N, C-alpha and C positions, 0 to 999 in steps of 0.2 A: 503494500500500499504507499501510496506517496503524498497523498494528498489529507488533509484534516476533514474528518466527517462532517457532513450537514445533520446537525441533532435540528430536531423541534425545540421549543420554549421549554424547559423545565416544567413540570417534574417527569424526569425517565429515568430508565436503569443503566448503569454499566456493569460488566463483567469485566473485570480485569484478570488476564493470565498471563503469569509472569512463570518461566520453566527457563531451565539452564541443559542442555541437549546433549546427548551423546556424540562420540566423534562419529563424522560421514554423514552423507544426504541421507542413504536409506530408504530414497521416496519420499522424505518428508515434504519436501517444498511440496510435488506432484499431491499430496494429501491437503498440505496446508489450504492451496489453492482452490481444492474441491470443498473443504470447509467452508471457504470464504462465500465460493459463487451457492451452495446448498443454504446457508445460514442465510443469505439475502434474499431466497424465496420464501423464507419462514414468517407467517403471521408474525407480526409486531418488530421484526429486525427494523431498526433505524441507521446503521451502519458498525464502520468497524475501522481502526487504524492498527498496525503493527509495526513495530522495529525489532531488530535483532542485529545485535554487536556483542555475544558473548552472552548479556542475557536477553533472553526475549521477553517482549512485552507487548500483548495483544487484547485491545480492549473493543469489547462490541457493544453497541448500545440497541436499546430495547425498550417497547412501551410499555410494557408490566412485569410484575414476578411472573406469572401464568406465560407468558411470552419465553421466557427463560426457561420453565420450567419443561415446557413443551420442546424447546431445541435439546435439552440437556438428555431428555429419551429419543429422541430421533436415531433409529437403527444405526444410521450411516455413522453419524457422530460416536454414538457408544462403541461401535467397533474402531473407529478411529482413536478416542480415549484408549483403549484397550493395547491396541498397537503402540500407542506412546507410550504407556507405560513398560511394555514389553519392549521396545526397541529404542524410542527416540529421546526418552528424559532420565535426567541426573535427578531433576527433581522440577517439582510445579506446584504452585500454590493459586488457586482461585479465588476471585474474594468477588463481592456483588455486592452494590453501593447504589444507592438512590442519589440520584443528581437534582439538586435543589435551586442552583444557581449554577449558570455558566454565561462567558463572557468572552471578548478576545478582540482582535484587531485584526486588520487585512487591509496591505498597501495596495492601491491601485494602480 
């Protein structure tokens, strides 16, 4: 991802996924792209931002806790999570937050 997600006025929710990877790609990039595409068609999905240089951080934005729960239960996402534990991650942490305020700047 190379741009800041365009989110609506708060409140909405953010899922922050922080990870440290194992060595080698092992088709990780392919799966990550697939998960972004799949998440983007889920009801309640608002956007995603991701960065990786050593520590990886992906933040996805959602309309509701219910939308997040449905995404967490998606069969393909569950398979990716399982593969992540067995192949791709040394460690990870997921945090779910309610966004109550946001603001920014954009040079035109």
